[in-house]
mmCIF file of the N, C-alpha and C atoms, coordinates in Angstrom:
data_MODEL
# 
_entry.id   MODEL 
# 
loop_
_atom_site.group_PDB 
_atom_site.id 
_atom_site.type_symbol 
_atom_site.label_atom_id 
_atom_site.label_alt_id 
_atom_site.label_comp_id 
_atom_site.label_asym_id 
_atom_site.label_entity_id 
_atom_site.label_seq_id 
_atom_site.pdbx_PDB_ins_code 
_atom_site.Cartn_x 
_atom_site.Cartn_y 
_atom_site.Cartn_z 
_atom_site.occupancy 
_atom_site.B_iso_or_equiv 
_atom_site.pdbx_formal_charge 
_atom_site.auth_seq_id 
_atom_site.auth_comp_id 
_atom_site.auth_asym_id 
_atom_site.auth_atom_id 
_atom_site.pdbx_PDB_model_num 
ATOM 1   N N  . UNK A 1 1  ? 9.573  -31.669 -10.016 1.00 0.00 ? 1  UNK A N  1 
ATOM 2   C CA . UNK A 1 1  ? 8.285  -31.104 -9.673  1.00 0.00 ? 1  UNK A CA 1 
ATOM 3   C C  . UNK A 1 1  ? 8.444  -29.591 -9.623  1.00 0.00 ? 1  UNK A C  1 
ATOM 4   N N  . UNK A 1 2  ? 7.595  -28.895 -10.285 1.00 0.00 ? 2  UNK A N  1 
ATOM 5   C CA . UNK A 1 2  ? 7.619  -27.441 -10.254 1.00 0.00 ? 2  UNK A CA 1 
ATOM 6   C C  . UNK A 1 2  ? 6.518  -26.898 -9.362  1.00 0.00 ? 2  UNK A C  1 
ATOM 7   N N  . UNK A 1 3  ? 6.866  -25.904 -8.598  1.00 0.00 ? 3  UNK A N  1 
ATOM 8   C CA . UNK A 1 3  ? 5.878  -25.259 -7.730  1.00 0.00 ? 3  UNK A CA 1 
ATOM 9   C C  . UNK A 1 3  ? 5.587  -23.868 -8.270  1.00 0.00 ? 3  UNK A C  1 
ATOM 10  N N  . UNK A 1 4  ? 4.354  -23.483 -8.239  1.00 0.00 ? 4  UNK A N  1 
ATOM 11  C CA . UNK A 1 4  ? 3.961  -22.150 -8.679  1.00 0.00 ? 4  UNK A CA 1 
ATOM 12  C C  . UNK A 1 4  ? 3.765  -21.286 -7.437  1.00 0.00 ? 4  UNK A C  1 
ATOM 13  N N  . UNK A 1 5  ? 4.534  -20.232 -7.326  1.00 0.00 ? 5  UNK A N  1 
ATOM 14  C CA . UNK A 1 5  ? 4.531  -19.398 -6.121  1.00 0.00 ? 5  UNK A CA 1 
ATOM 15  C C  . UNK A 1 5  ? 3.137  -18.907 -5.758  1.00 0.00 ? 5  UNK A C  1 
ATOM 16  N N  . UNK A 1 6  ? 2.366  -18.539 -6.733  1.00 0.00 ? 6  UNK A N  1 
ATOM 17  C CA . UNK A 1 6  ? 1.039  -17.984 -6.442  1.00 0.00 ? 6  UNK A CA 1 
ATOM 18  C C  . UNK A 1 6  ? 0.017  -19.055 -6.058  1.00 0.00 ? 6  UNK A C  1 
ATOM 19  N N  . UNK A 1 7  ? 0.388  -20.338 -6.225  1.00 0.00 ? 7  UNK A N  1 
ATOM 20  C CA . UNK A 1 7  ? -0.529 -21.434 -5.912  1.00 0.00 ? 7  UNK A CA 1 
ATOM 21  C C  . UNK A 1 7  ? -0.013 -22.336 -4.799  1.00 0.00 ? 7  UNK A C  1 
ATOM 22  N N  . UNK A 1 8  ? 1.082  -21.962 -4.186  1.00 0.00 ? 8  UNK A N  1 
ATOM 23  C CA . UNK A 1 8  ? 1.732  -22.844 -3.219  1.00 0.00 ? 8  UNK A CA 1 
ATOM 24  C C  . UNK A 1 8  ? 1.871  -22.174 -1.862  1.00 0.00 ? 8  UNK A C  1 
ATOM 25  N N  . UNK A 1 9  ? 1.585  -22.923 -0.836  1.00 0.00 ? 9  UNK A N  1 
ATOM 26  C CA . UNK A 1 9  ? 1.798  -22.445 0.533   1.00 0.00 ? 9  UNK A CA 1 
ATOM 27  C C  . UNK A 1 9  ? 2.838  -23.350 1.190   1.00 0.00 ? 9  UNK A C  1 
ATOM 28  N N  . UNK A 1 10 ? 3.743  -22.763 1.900   1.00 0.00 ? 10 UNK A N  1 
ATOM 29  C CA . UNK A 1 10 ? 4.744  -23.514 2.650   1.00 0.00 ? 10 UNK A CA 1 
ATOM 30  C C  . UNK A 1 10 ? 4.560  -23.140 4.113   1.00 0.00 ? 10 UNK A C  1 
ATOM 31  N N  . UNK A 1 11 ? 4.344  -24.137 4.931   1.00 0.00 ? 11 UNK A N  1 
ATOM 32  C CA . UNK A 1 11 ? 4.103  -23.905 6.350   1.00 0.00 ? 11 UNK A CA 1 
ATOM 33  C C  . UNK A 1 11 ? 5.260  -24.514 7.144   1.00 0.00 ? 11 UNK A C  1 
ATOM 34  N N  . UNK A 1 12 ? 5.908  -23.692 7.930   1.00 0.00 ? 12 UNK A N  1 
ATOM 35  C CA . UNK A 1 12 ? 6.996  -24.154 8.783   1.00 0.00 ? 12 UNK A CA 1 
ATOM 36  C C  . UNK A 1 12 ? 6.568  -23.927 10.230  1.00 0.00 ? 12 UNK A C  1 
ATOM 37  N N  . UNK A 1 13 ? 6.671  -24.967 11.032  1.00 0.00 ? 13 UNK A N  1 
ATOM 38  C CA . UNK A 1 13 ? 6.222  -24.853 12.420  1.00 0.00 ? 13 UNK A CA 1 
ATOM 39  C C  . UNK A 1 13 ? 7.329  -25.227 13.400  1.00 0.00 ? 13 UNK A C  1 
ATOM 40  N N  . UNK A 1 14 ? 7.162  -24.743 14.616  1.00 0.00 ? 14 UNK A N  1 
ATOM 41  C CA . UNK A 1 14 ? 8.002  -25.115 15.752  1.00 0.00 ? 14 UNK A CA 1 
ATOM 42  C C  . UNK A 1 14 ? 9.481  -24.775 15.609  1.00 0.00 ? 14 UNK A C  1 
ATOM 43  N N  . UNK A 1 15 ? 9.807  -23.661 15.010  1.00 0.00 ? 15 UNK A N  1 
ATOM 44  C CA . UNK A 1 15 ? 11.185 -23.198 14.981  1.00 0.00 ? 15 UNK A CA 1 
ATOM 45  C C  . UNK A 1 15 ? 11.432 -22.372 16.238  1.00 0.00 ? 15 UNK A C  1 
ATOM 46  N N  . UNK A 1 16 ? 11.468 -23.057 17.357  1.00 0.00 ? 16 UNK A N  1 
ATOM 47  C CA . UNK A 1 16 ? 11.661 -22.393 18.641  1.00 0.00 ? 16 UNK A CA 1 
ATOM 48  C C  . UNK A 1 16 ? 13.106 -22.566 19.091  1.00 0.00 ? 16 UNK A C  1 
ATOM 49  N N  . UNK A 1 17 ? 13.637 -21.536 19.764  1.00 0.00 ? 17 UNK A N  1 
ATOM 50  C CA . UNK A 1 17 ? 15.004 -21.613 20.263  1.00 0.00 ? 17 UNK A CA 1 
ATOM 51  C C  . UNK A 1 17 ? 15.249 -22.862 21.091  1.00 0.00 ? 17 UNK A C  1 
ATOM 52  N N  . UNK A 1 18 ? 14.284 -23.250 21.913  1.00 0.00 ? 18 UNK A N  1 
ATOM 53  C CA . UNK A 1 18 ? 14.473 -24.419 22.773  1.00 0.00 ? 18 UNK A CA 1 
ATOM 54  C C  . UNK A 1 18 ? 14.849 -25.668 21.982  1.00 0.00 ? 18 UNK A C  1 
ATOM 55  N N  . UNK A 1 19 ? 14.345 -25.777 20.755  1.00 0.00 ? 19 UNK A N  1 
ATOM 56  C CA . UNK A 1 19 ? 14.646 -26.931 19.910  1.00 0.00 ? 19 UNK A CA 1 
ATOM 57  C C  . UNK A 1 19 ? 15.793 -26.666 18.937  1.00 0.00 ? 19 UNK A C  1 
ATOM 58  N N  . UNK A 1 20 ? 15.875 -25.469 18.401  1.00 0.00 ? 20 UNK A N  1 
ATOM 59  C CA . UNK A 1 20 ? 16.714 -25.212 17.231  1.00 0.00 ? 20 UNK A CA 1 
ATOM 60  C C  . UNK A 1 20 ? 18.012 -24.463 17.496  1.00 0.00 ? 20 UNK A C  1 
ATOM 61  N N  . UNK A 1 21 ? 18.243 -24.039 18.697  1.00 0.00 ? 21 UNK A N  1 
ATOM 62  C CA . UNK A 1 21 ? 19.428 -23.229 18.962  1.00 0.00 ? 21 UNK A CA 1 
ATOM 63  C C  . UNK A 1 21 ? 20.359 -23.940 19.951  1.00 0.00 ? 21 UNK A C  1 
ATOM 64  N N  . UNK A 1 22 ? 21.629 -24.118 19.546  1.00 0.00 ? 22 UNK A N  1 
ATOM 65  C CA . UNK A 1 22 ? 22.590 -24.755 20.450  1.00 0.00 ? 22 UNK A CA 1 
ATOM 66  C C  . UNK A 1 22 ? 22.629 -24.058 21.807  1.00 0.00 ? 22 UNK A C  1 
ATOM 67  N N  . UNK A 1 23 ? 22.730 -24.868 22.847  1.00 0.00 ? 23 UNK A N  1 
ATOM 68  C CA . UNK A 1 23 ? 22.790 -24.334 24.195  1.00 0.00 ? 23 UNK A CA 1 
ATOM 69  C C  . UNK A 1 23 ? 21.441 -24.254 24.884  1.00 0.00 ? 23 UNK A C  1 
ATOM 70  N N  . UNK A 1 24 ? 20.370 -24.446 24.137  1.00 0.00 ? 24 UNK A N  1 
ATOM 71  C CA . UNK A 1 24 ? 19.042 -24.414 24.730  1.00 0.00 ? 24 UNK A CA 1 
ATOM 72  C C  . UNK A 1 24 ? 18.630 -25.827 25.128  1.00 0.00 ? 24 UNK A C  1 
ATOM 73  N N  . UNK A 1 25 ? 17.671 -25.976 26.058  1.00 0.00 ? 25 UNK A N  1 
ATOM 74  C CA . UNK A 1 25 ? 17.419 -27.262 26.706  1.00 0.00 ? 25 UNK A CA 1 
ATOM 75  C C  . UNK A 1 25 ? 17.000 -28.437 25.813  1.00 0.00 ? 25 UNK A C  1 
ATOM 76  N N  . UNK A 1 26 ? 16.228 -28.212 24.786  1.00 0.00 ? 26 UNK A N  1 
ATOM 77  C CA . UNK A 1 26 ? 15.732 -29.327 23.976  1.00 0.00 ? 26 UNK A CA 1 
ATOM 78  C C  . UNK A 1 26 ? 16.575 -29.594 22.729  1.00 0.00 ? 26 UNK A C  1 
ATOM 79  N N  . UNK A 1 27 ? 17.546 -28.742 22.471  1.00 0.00 ? 27 UNK A N  1 
ATOM 80  C CA . UNK A 1 27 ? 18.401 -28.888 21.287  1.00 0.00 ? 27 UNK A CA 1 
ATOM 81  C C  . UNK A 1 27 ? 19.115 -30.231 21.221  1.00 0.00 ? 27 UNK A C  1 
ATOM 82  N N  . UNK A 1 28 ? 19.702 -30.727 22.311  1.00 0.00 ? 28 UNK A N  1 
ATOM 83  C CA . UNK A 1 28 ? 20.419 -32.005 22.214  1.00 0.00 ? 28 UNK A CA 1 
ATOM 84  C C  . UNK A 1 28 ? 19.547 -33.159 21.700  1.00 0.00 ? 28 UNK A C  1 
ATOM 85  N N  . UNK A 1 29 ? 18.269 -33.115 21.948  1.00 0.00 ? 29 UNK A N  1 
ATOM 86  C CA . UNK A 1 29 ? 17.372 -34.175 21.498  1.00 0.00 ? 29 UNK A CA 1 
ATOM 87  C C  . UNK A 1 29 ? 17.120 -34.182 19.996  1.00 0.00 ? 29 UNK A C  1 
ATOM 88  N N  . UNK A 1 30 ? 17.332 -33.065 19.330  1.00 0.00 ? 30 UNK A N  1 
ATOM 89  C CA . UNK A 1 30 ? 17.079 -32.987 17.881  1.00 0.00 ? 30 UNK A CA 1 
ATOM 90  C C  . UNK A 1 30 ? 18.311 -32.576 17.086  1.00 0.00 ? 30 UNK A C  1 
ATOM 91  N N  . UNK A 1 31 ? 19.408 -32.353 17.764  1.00 0.00 ? 31 UNK A N  1 
ATOM 92  C CA . UNK A 1 31 ? 20.629 -31.848 17.111  1.00 0.00 ? 31 UNK A CA 1 
ATOM 93  C C  . UNK A 1 31 ? 21.054 -32.693 15.913  1.00 0.00 ? 31 UNK A C  1 
ATOM 94  N N  . UNK A 1 32 ? 21.090 -34.002 16.068  1.00 0.00 ? 32 UNK A N  1 
ATOM 95  C CA . UNK A 1 32 ? 21.549 -34.878 14.991  1.00 0.00 ? 32 UNK A CA 1 
ATOM 96  C C  . UNK A 1 32 ? 20.679 -34.730 13.741  1.00 0.00 ? 32 UNK A C  1 
ATOM 97  N N  . UNK A 1 33 ? 19.372 -34.713 13.926  1.00 0.00 ? 33 UNK A N  1 
ATOM 98  C CA . UNK A 1 33 ? 18.448 -34.574 12.789  1.00 0.00 ? 33 UNK A CA 1 
ATOM 99  C C  . UNK A 1 33 ? 18.600 -33.209 12.136  1.00 0.00 ? 33 UNK A C  1 
ATOM 100 N N  . UNK A 1 34 ? 18.670 -32.150 12.954  1.00 0.00 ? 34 UNK A N  1 
ATOM 101 C CA . UNK A 1 34 ? 18.825 -30.797 12.410  1.00 0.00 ? 34 UNK A CA 1 
ATOM 102 C C  . UNK A 1 34 ? 20.064 -30.700 11.537  1.00 0.00 ? 34 UNK A C  1 
ATOM 103 N N  . UNK A 1 35 ? 21.150 -31.304 11.988  1.00 0.00 ? 35 UNK A N  1 
ATOM 104 C CA . UNK A 1 35 ? 22.411 -31.248 11.235  1.00 0.00 ? 35 UNK A CA 1 
ATOM 105 C C  . UNK A 1 35 ? 22.385 -32.166 10.021  1.00 0.00 ? 35 UNK A C  1 
ATOM 106 N N  . UNK A 1 36 ? 21.919 -33.392 10.209  1.00 0.00 ? 36 UNK A N  1 
ATOM 107 C CA . UNK A 1 36 ? 21.921 -34.373 9.125   1.00 0.00 ? 36 UNK A CA 1 
ATOM 108 C C  . UNK A 1 36 ? 21.097 -33.894 7.929   1.00 0.00 ? 36 UNK A C  1 
ATOM 109 N N  . UNK A 1 37 ? 19.954 -33.302 8.210   1.00 0.00 ? 37 UNK A N  1 
ATOM 110 C CA . UNK A 1 37 ? 19.060 -32.858 7.134   1.00 0.00 ? 37 UNK A CA 1 
ATOM 111 C C  . UNK A 1 37 ? 19.170 -31.364 6.835   1.00 0.00 ? 37 UNK A C  1 
ATOM 112 N N  . UNK A 1 38 ? 20.104 -30.685 7.530   1.00 0.00 ? 38 UNK A N  1 
ATOM 113 C CA . UNK A 1 38 ? 20.323 -29.246 7.329   1.00 0.00 ? 38 UNK A CA 1 
ATOM 114 C C  . UNK A 1 38 ? 18.990 -28.490 7.414   1.00 0.00 ? 38 UNK A C  1 
ATOM 115 N N  . UNK A 1 39 ? 18.222 -28.774 8.436   1.00 0.00 ? 39 UNK A N  1 
ATOM 116 C CA . UNK A 1 39 ? 16.872 -28.255 8.587   1.00 0.00 ? 39 UNK A CA 1 
ATOM 117 C C  . UNK A 1 39 ? 16.843 -26.730 8.585   1.00 0.00 ? 39 UNK A C  1 
ATOM 118 N N  . UNK A 1 40 ? 17.665 -26.113 9.419   1.00 0.00 ? 40 UNK A N  1 
ATOM 119 C CA . UNK A 1 40 ? 17.644 -24.653 9.517   1.00 0.00 ? 40 UNK A CA 1 
ATOM 120 C C  . UNK A 1 40 ? 18.113 -24.014 8.214   1.00 0.00 ? 40 UNK A C  1 
ATOM 121 N N  . UNK A 1 41 ? 19.228 -24.497 7.670   1.00 0.00 ? 41 UNK A N  1 
ATOM 122 C CA . UNK A 1 41 ? 19.759 -23.936 6.416   1.00 0.00 ? 41 UNK A CA 1 
ATOM 123 C C  . UNK A 1 41 ? 18.753 -24.090 5.275   1.00 0.00 ? 41 UNK A C  1 
ATOM 124 N N  . UNK A 1 42 ? 18.114 -25.256 5.183   1.00 0.00 ? 42 UNK A N  1 
ATOM 125 C CA . UNK A 1 42 ? 17.123 -25.475 4.123   1.00 0.00 ? 42 UNK A CA 1 
ATOM 126 C C  . UNK A 1 42 ? 15.891 -24.587 4.302   1.00 0.00 ? 42 UNK A C  1 
ATOM 127 N N  . UNK A 1 43 ? 15.480 -24.377 5.533   1.00 0.00 ? 43 UNK A N  1 
ATOM 128 C CA . UNK A 1 43 ? 14.331 -23.507 5.791   1.00 0.00 ? 43 UNK A CA 1 
ATOM 129 C C  . UNK A 1 43 ? 14.643 -22.067 5.372   1.00 0.00 ? 43 UNK A C  1 
ATOM 130 N N  . UNK A 1 44 ? 15.851 -21.622 5.675   1.00 0.00 ? 44 UNK A N  1 
ATOM 131 C CA . UNK A 1 44 ? 16.251 -20.261 5.285   1.00 0.00 ? 44 UNK A CA 1 
ATOM 132 C C  . UNK A 1 44 ? 16.265 -20.131 3.763   1.00 0.00 ? 44 UNK A C  1 
ATOM 133 N N  . UNK A 1 45 ? 16.842 -21.108 3.078   1.00 0.00 ? 45 UNK A N  1 
ATOM 134 C CA . UNK A 1 45 ? 16.879 -21.068 1.618   1.00 0.00 ? 45 UNK A CA 1 
ATOM 135 C C  . UNK A 1 45 ? 15.477 -21.108 1.016   1.00 0.00 ? 45 UNK A C  1 
ATOM 136 N N  . UNK A 1 46 ? 14.620 -21.899 1.578   1.00 0.00 ? 46 UNK A N  1 
ATOM 137 C CA . UNK A 1 46 ? 13.241 -21.977 1.108   1.00 0.00 ? 46 UNK A CA 1 
ATOM 138 C C  . UNK A 1 46 ? 12.536 -20.636 1.274   1.00 0.00 ? 46 UNK A C  1 
ATOM 139 N N  . UNK A 1 47 ? 12.715 -20.007 2.416   1.00 0.00 ? 47 UNK A N  1 
ATOM 140 C CA . UNK A 1 47 ? 12.093 -18.698 2.658   1.00 0.00 ? 47 UNK A CA 1 
ATOM 141 C C  . UNK A 1 47 ? 12.635 -17.658 1.687   1.00 0.00 ? 47 UNK A C  1 
ATOM 142 N N  . UNK A 1 48 ? 13.932 -17.676 1.448   1.00 0.00 ? 48 UNK A N  1 
ATOM 143 C CA . UNK A 1 48 ? 14.519 -16.737 0.483   1.00 0.00 ? 48 UNK A CA 1 
ATOM 144 C C  . UNK A 1 48 ? 13.964 -16.977 -0.913  1.00 0.00 ? 48 UNK A C  1 
ATOM 145 N N  . UNK A 1 49 ? 13.795 -18.246 -1.262  1.00 0.00 ? 49 UNK A N  1 
ATOM 146 C CA . UNK A 1 49 ? 13.286 -18.590 -2.588  1.00 0.00 ? 49 UNK A CA 1 
ATOM 147 C C  . UNK A 1 49 ? 11.873 -18.116 -2.825  1.00 0.00 ? 49 UNK A C  1 
ATOM 148 N N  . UNK A 1 50 ? 11.053 -18.115 -1.806  1.00 0.00 ? 50 UNK A N  1 
ATOM 149 C CA . UNK A 1 50 ? 9.682  -17.647 -1.996  1.00 0.00 ? 50 UNK A CA 1 
ATOM 150 C C  . UNK A 1 50 ? 9.666  -16.168 -2.345  1.00 0.00 ? 50 UNK A C  1 
ATOM 151 N N  . UNK A 1 51 ? 10.564 -15.418 -1.743  1.00 0.00 ? 51 UNK A N  1 
ATOM 152 C CA . UNK A 1 51 ? 10.619 -13.988 -2.050  1.00 0.00 ? 51 UNK A CA 1 
ATOM 153 C C  . UNK A 1 51 ? 11.128 -13.758 -3.462  1.00 0.00 ? 51 UNK A C  1 
ATOM 154 N N  . UNK A 1 52 ? 12.081 -14.583 -3.902  1.00 0.00 ? 52 UNK A N  1 
ATOM 155 C CA . UNK A 1 52 ? 12.629 -14.446 -5.248  1.00 0.00 ? 52 UNK A CA 1 
ATOM 156 C C  . UNK A 1 52 ? 11.620 -14.771 -6.328  1.00 0.00 ? 52 UNK A C  1 
ATOM 157 N N  . UNK A 1 53 ? 10.623 -15.544 -6.001  1.00 0.00 ? 53 UNK A N  1 
ATOM 158 C CA . UNK A 1 53 ? 9.572  -15.924 -6.959  1.00 0.00 ? 53 UNK A CA 1 
ATOM 159 C C  . UNK A 1 53 ? 8.324  -15.069 -6.790  1.00 0.00 ? 53 UNK A C  1 
ATOM 160 N N  . UNK A 1 54 ? 8.465  -13.948 -6.133  1.00 0.00 ? 54 UNK A N  1 
ATOM 161 C CA . UNK A 1 54 ? 7.348  -13.044 -5.852  1.00 0.00 ? 54 UNK A CA 1 
ATOM 162 C C  . UNK A 1 54 ? 6.296  -13.703 -4.965  1.00 0.00 ? 54 UNK A C  1 
ATOM 163 N N  . UNK A 1 55 ? 6.735  -14.657 -4.187  1.00 0.00 ? 55 UNK A N  1 
ATOM 164 C CA . UNK A 1 55 ? 5.836  -15.282 -3.228  1.00 0.00 ? 55 UNK A CA 1 
ATOM 165 C C  . UNK A 1 55 ? 5.855  -14.488 -1.938  1.00 0.00 ? 55 UNK A C  1 
ATOM 166 N N  . UNK A 1 56 ? 5.183  -14.979 -0.966  1.00 0.00 ? 56 UNK A N  1 
ATOM 167 C CA . UNK A 1 56 ? 5.134  -14.315 0.329   1.00 0.00 ? 56 UNK A CA 1 
ATOM 168 C C  . UNK A 1 56 ? 5.684  -15.244 1.400   1.00 0.00 ? 56 UNK A C  1 
ATOM 169 N N  . UNK A 1 57 ? 6.333  -14.651 2.357   1.00 0.00 ? 57 UNK A N  1 
ATOM 170 C CA . UNK A 1 57 ? 6.845  -15.407 3.487   1.00 0.00 ? 57 UNK A CA 1 
ATOM 171 C C  . UNK A 1 57 ? 6.424  -14.663 4.744   1.00 0.00 ? 57 UNK A C  1 
ATOM 172 N N  . UNK A 1 58 ? 5.680  -15.327 5.597   1.00 0.00 ? 58 UNK A N  1 
ATOM 173 C CA . UNK A 1 58 ? 5.175  -14.703 6.808   1.00 0.00 ? 58 UNK A CA 1 
ATOM 174 C C  . UNK A 1 58 ? 5.733  -15.411 8.029   1.00 0.00 ? 58 UNK A C  1 
ATOM 175 N N  . UNK A 1 59 ? 5.979  -14.664 9.059   1.00 0.00 ? 59 UNK A N  1 
ATOM 176 C CA . UNK A 1 59 ? 6.428  -15.240 10.314  1.00 0.00 ? 59 UNK A CA 1 
ATOM 177 C C  . UNK A 1 59 ? 5.283  -15.111 11.302  1.00 0.00 ? 59 UNK A C  1 
ATOM 178 N N  . UNK A 1 60 ? 4.883  -16.237 11.849  1.00 0.00 ? 60 UNK A N  1 
ATOM 179 C CA . UNK A 1 60 ? 3.821  -16.243 12.848  1.00 0.00 ? 60 UNK A CA 1 
ATOM 180 C C  . UNK A 1 60 ? 4.394  -16.845 14.125  1.00 0.00 ? 60 UNK A C  1 
ATOM 181 N N  . UNK A 1 61 ? 3.980  -16.336 15.246  1.00 0.00 ? 61 UNK A N  1 
ATOM 182 C CA . UNK A 1 61 ? 4.417  -16.940 16.506  1.00 0.00 ? 61 UNK A CA 1 
ATOM 183 C C  . UNK A 1 61 ? 3.205  -17.194 17.365  1.00 0.00 ? 61 UNK A C  1 
ATOM 184 N N  . UNK A 1 62 ? 3.320  -18.251 18.145  1.00 0.00 ? 62 UNK A N  1 
ATOM 185 C CA . UNK A 1 62 ? 2.234  -18.532 19.065  1.00 0.00 ? 62 UNK A CA 1 
ATOM 186 C C  . UNK A 1 62 ? 2.610  -17.959 20.419  1.00 0.00 ? 62 UNK A C  1 
ATOM 187 N N  . UNK A 1 63 ? 1.671  -17.368 21.060  1.00 0.00 ? 63 UNK A N  1 
ATOM 188 C CA . UNK A 1 63 ? 1.899  -16.782 22.369  1.00 0.00 ? 63 UNK A CA 1 
ATOM 189 C C  . UNK A 1 63 ? 0.954  -17.435 23.363  1.00 0.00 ? 63 UNK A C  1 
ATOM 190 N N  . UNK A 1 64 ? 1.544  -18.009 24.375  1.00 0.00 ? 64 UNK A N  1 
ATOM 191 C CA . UNK A 1 64 ? 0.739  -18.693 25.377  1.00 0.00 ? 64 UNK A CA 1 
ATOM 192 C C  . UNK A 1 64 ? 0.535  -17.787 26.561  1.00 0.00 ? 64 UNK A C  1 
# 
């Protein structure tokens, strides 16, 4: 499947330290999945790839 950078949006949500960073409170609950599927590494590669294809990568945060 080919994706066209100018026609594709990639949305990544909930990359919060509490879930994604070792030593934080919710990490143990998702650690196995994060490692098994290489979630963080794949997200980084995906973000890098969008820039290489002249796509855009934006970081949004929610503030409560």
